[in-house]
C-alpha positions as semicolon CSV with decimal commas, in nm:
position;residue;x (nm);y (nm);z (nm)
1;X;-0,015;0,022;0,001
2;X;0,176;0,338;-0,077
3;X;0,144;0,549;0,168
4;X;0,095;0,925;0,029
5;X;0,279;1,252;0,195
6;X;0,084;1,542;0,327
7;X;0,230;1,867;0,349
8;X;0,363;1,968;0,675
9;X;0,251;2,207;0,885
10;X;0,249;2,410;1,220
11;X;-0,005;2,573;1,361
12;X;-0,086;2,747;1,671
13;X;-0,420;2,724;1,836
14;X;-0,592;2,996;2,083
15;X;-0,884;3,082;2,271
16;X;-1,044;3,253;2,504
17;X;-0,849;3,563;2,483
18;X;-1,127;3,806;2,568
19;X;-1,039;4,073;2,457
20;X;-1,213;4,443;2,587
21;X;-1,339;4,230;2,946
22;X;-1,269;4,532;3,168
23;X;-1,331;4,815;2,947
24;X;-1,610;4,919;3,097
25;X;-1,388;4,937;3,453
26;X;-1,075;5,090;3,549
27;X;-0,903;4,779;3,625
28;X;-0,602;4,750;3,441
29;X;-0,654;4,397;3,382
30;X;-0,725;4,464;3,049
31;X;-0,370;4,540;2,996
32;X;-0,281;4,210;3,107
33;X;-0,489;4,037;2,807
34;X;-0,335;4,236;2,537
35;X;0,036;4,104;2,685
36;X;-0,125;3,766;2,674
37;X;-0,253;3,808;2,341
38;X;0,076;3,935;2,158
39;X;0,273;3,696;2,334
40;X;-0,001;3,454;2,122
41;X;0,113;3,644;1,827
42;X;0,541;3,674;1,936
43;X;0,518;3,310;1,908
44;X;0,334;3,225;1,599
45;X;0,648;3,456;1,491
46;X;0,886;3,285;1,650
47;X;0,723;2,917;1,518
48;X;0,696;3,037;1,165
49;X;0,345;2,890;1,223
50;X;0,198;2,805;0,908
51;X;-0,157;2,898;1,036
52;X;-0,339;3,074;1,354
53;X;-0,678;2,935;1,482
54;X;-0,816;3,149;1,776
55;X;-1,164;2,918;1,868
56;X;-1,391;3,192;1,965
57;X;-1,426;3,449;2,261
58;X;-1,189;3,629;2,108
59;X;-1,304;3,978;2,190
60;X;-1,548;3,938;2,569
61;X;-1,878;4,153;2,462
62;X;-1,964;4,349;2,162
63;X;-1,935;4,685;2,388
64;X;-1,550;4,714;2,380
65;X;-1,418;4,993;2,331
66;X;-1,203;5,142;1,981
67;X;-0,889;5,130;2,163
68;X;-0,970;4,703;2,186
69;X;-1,081;4,633;1,826
70;X;-0,798;4,870;1,737
71;X;-0,526;4,642;1,932
72;X;-0,695;4,382;1,818
73;X;-0,705;4,466;1,415
74;X;-0,244;4,544;1,501
75;X;-0,170;4,220;1,649
76;X;-0,381;4,042;1,381
77;X;-0,216;4,211;1,084
78;X;0,130;4,142;1,273
79;X;0,099;3,743;1,221
80;X;0,096;3,863;0,839
81;X;0,005;3,479;0,797
82;X;-0,362;3,301;0,711
83;X;-0,567;3,328;1,106
84;X;-0,901;3,201;1,123
85;X;-1,174;3,285;1,367
86;X;-1,454;3,108;1,480
87;X;-1,710;3,320;1,715
88;X;-1,766;3,155;2,057
89;X;-2,091;3,302;2,270
90;X;-1,896;3,594;2,364
91;X;-1,848;3,775;2,002
92;X;-2,082;3,564;1,857
93;X;-2,222;3,638;1,476
94;X;-2,573;3,814;1,409
95;X;-2,723;4,102;1,619
96;X;-2,547;4,313;1,792
97;X;-2,190;4,145;1,725
98;X;-1,887;4,259;1,731
99;X;-1,746;4,160;1,411
100;X;-2,078;4,417;1,242
101;X;-1,891;4,694;1,395
102;X;-1,529;4,687;1,286
103;X;-1,430;4,470;0,973
104;X;-1,121;4,248;1,068
105;X;-1,041;4,095;0,729
106;X;-1,097;4,456;0,591
107;X;-0,819;4,561;0,776
108;X;-0,696;4,215;0,804
109;X;-0,611;4,046;0,480
110;X;-0,463;3,718;0,641
111;X;-0,814;3,675;0,913
112;X;-1,051;3,469;0,766
113;X;-1,402;3,512;1,021
114;X;-1,620;3,185;1,000
115;X;-1,945;3,400;1,038
116;X;-2,197;3,098;0,903
117;X;-2,501;3,021;1,120
118;X;-2,478;2,676;0,945
119;X;-2,077;2,626;0,971
120;X;-1,876;2,698;0,649
121;X;-1,572;2,582;0,523
122;X;-1,270;2,820;0,488
123;X;-0,993;2,659;0,180
124;X;-0,661;2,711;0,168
125;X;-0,508;2,552;-0,136
126;X;-0,142;2,656;-0,048
127;X;-0,166;2,450;0,261
128;X;-0,348;2,166;0,100
129;X;-0,569;2,283;0,423
130;X;-0,967;2,313;0,483
131;X;-1,138;2,391;0,800
132;X;-1,529;2,410;0,955
133;X;-1,629;2,604;1,185
134;X;-2,029;2,677;1,302
135;X;-2,043;3,011;1,469
136;X;-2,225;3,076;1,737
137;X;-2,529;3,376;1,723
138;X;-2,722;3,351;2,113
139;X;-3,040;3,290;1,954
140;X;-3,025;2,906;2,019
141;X;-2,981;2,795;2,368
142;X;-2,903;2,482;2,205
143;X;-2,639;2,567;2,007
144;X;-2,442;2,246;1,915
145;X;-2,099;2,352;1,731
146;X;-2,049;2,004;1,524
147;X;-2,441;1,831;1,502
148;X;-2,441;1,807;1,131
149;X;-2,088;1,805;1,065
150;X;-2,069;1,761;0,670
151;X;-1,778;1,477;0,577
152;X;-1,449;1,607;0,457
153;X;-1,364;1,787;0,160
154;X;-1,072;1,689;-0,117
155;X;-0,802;1,883;0,093
156;X;-0,519;1,648;0,229
157;X;-0,592;1,781;0,581
158;X;-0,923;1,883;0,700
159;X;-0,959;2,065;1,021
160;X;-1,263;2,197;1,246
161;X;-1,280;2,470;1,528
162;X;-1,526;2,509;1,763
163;X;-1,675;2,666;2,082
164;X;-1,882;2,459;2,347
165;X;-1,874;2,206;2,654
166;X;-1,721;1,892;2,603
167;X;-1,932;1,672;2,742
168;X;-1,815;1,358;3,072
169;X;-1,883;1,217;3,320
170;X;-1,848;1,513;3,559
171;X;-2,032;1,764;3,323
172;X;-2,297;1,947;3,513
173;X;-2,573;1,843;3,198
174;X;-2,754;2,168;3,203
175;X;-2,482;2,353;3,059
176;X;-2,539;2,480;2,729
177;X;-2,289;2,434;2,370
178;X;-2,257;2,080;2,412
179;X;-1,984;1,931;2,237
180;X;-2,026;1,480;2,202
181;X;-1,732;1,228;2,212
182;X;-1,918;1,070;1,893
183;X;-1,993;1,375;1,693
184;X;-1,577;1,480;1,708
185;X;-1,509;1,056;1,655
186;X;-1,690;1,109;1,356
187;X;-1,635;1,424;1,175
188;X;-1,348;1,262;0,977
189;X;-1,096;1,562;1,061
190;X;-0,782;1,550;1,163
191;X;-0,790;1,808;1,403
192;X;-1,039;1,996;1,628
193;X;-0,971;2,309;1,785
194;X;-1,200;2,365;2,071
195;X;-1,240;2,661;2,315
196;X;-1,487;2,774;2,627
197;X;-1,237;2,612;2,831
198;X;-0,953;2,824;2,992
199;X;-0,791;2,504;3,119
200;X;-0,575;2,267;2,827
201;X;-0,769;1,977;2,779
202;X;-0,706;1,724;2,473
203;X;-1,071;1,545;2,481
204;X;-1,147;1,186;2,343
205;X;-1,265;1,149;2,032
206;X;-1,152;0,803;1,831
207;X;-0,880;0,834;1,570
208;X;-0,973;1,232;1,550
209;X;-0,742;1,426;1,810
210;X;-0,908;1,697;1,889
211;X;-0,835;1,980;2,218
212;X;-0,894;2,264;2,391
213;X;-0,582;2,550;2,401
214;X;-0,678;2,667;2,666
215;X;-0,705;3,101;2,745
216;X;-0,435;3,293;2,636
217;X;-0,474;3,410;2,995
218;X;-0,784;3,321;3,289
219;X;-0,978;3,564;3,341
220;X;-0,930;3,777;3,687
221;X;-0,549;3,834;3,587
222;X;-0,379;3,525;3,617
223;X;-0,050;3,493;3,474
224;X;0,055;3,171;3,239
225;X;-0,236;3,151;2,993
226;X;-0,102;2,866;2,720
227;X;-0,128;2,819;2,349
228;X;-0,079;2,440;2,155
229;X;0,147;2,369;1,871
230;X;-0,079;2,167;1,609
231;X;0,234;1,964;1,412
232;X;0,101;1,825;1,124
233;X;0,316;1,557;0,966
234;X;0,383;1,436;0,692
235;X;0,262;1,102;0,761
236;X;-0,074;1,196;0,875
237;X;0,007;1,198;1,238
238;X;-0,069;1,523;1,415
239;X;0,115;1,578;1,739
240;X;0,043;1,847;1,990
241;X;0,303;2,006;2,238
242;X;0,137;2,249;2,532
243;X;0,321;2,619;2,561
244;X;0,273;2,790;2,836
245;X;0,317;3,194;2,797
246;X;0,591;3,264;3,139
247;X;0,683;3,615;3,174
248;X;0,922;3,838;2,985
249;X;0,828;3,625;2,684
250;X;0,968;3,258;2,775
251;X;0,778;2,966;2,702
252;X;0,768;2,639;2,853
253;X;0,677;2,276;2,624
254;X;0,548;2,040;2,784
255;X;0,424;1,699;2,585
256;X;0,186;1,600;2,892
257;X;-0,155;1,729;2,795
258;X;-0,465;1,558;3,041
259;X;-0,682;1,363;2,826
260;X;-1,068;1,357;2,945
261;X;-1,301;1,127;2,839
262;X;-1,598;1,182;2,714
263;X;-2,019;1,068;2,790
264;X;-2,240;0,909;2,425
265;X;-2,551;1,029;2,358
266;X;-2,663;0,724;2,530
267;X;-2,543;0,813;2,839
268;X;-2,693;1,108;2,940
């Protein structure tokens, strides 16, 4: 059997940046959030990443101040490589969306915003890669990020991005935005970039590799956020490395990422 080699790619996955979370008050914690995202941008540049994924809640709300929007645009442009944003529940699309106030894709040609309420696929032929995602709208309380995900296309690499709760034995089932293990396992994707949890966690998903990157900095000014390096290897392997963002731009690597087993739909 002949093995077809795929292009080897390096991706930086982050989520839950929550820019502008403190814009309405006098707290300086917002500066920490901005510094943390700048650290992620610096990391992507230093790693010479082929792609950056932001898996939801890039902005904290639709009322962030203009300087926060300008900061976000300047940092995204500084990445200067394809960057995909999958809107979460805080930066949802639809009525009063923050993305209607400021056209990031116009300000930053490297940015692709997955705005499709029923899901959409972004294609990157130069990378032989596609990414599917469904945007939050805040109009559906039973929103399910991966329900009805279409089959993968013909690209060598097929990824997905989603923002919600992975349902596991200790999960509170009244949480919204359910993500089921069997949905991820049946997706046919090589990697699924998840957001909504501040803690970095890899989740069980059959042969599909899926993980939460953790927040670039936790709300409340907790230092030492995280990002994930996703290494797509030519033989089809997907390798994850936890990157802890330390003070002064220091990065600590760790291959030991905890794996969380999920509940099946029949167990819920």
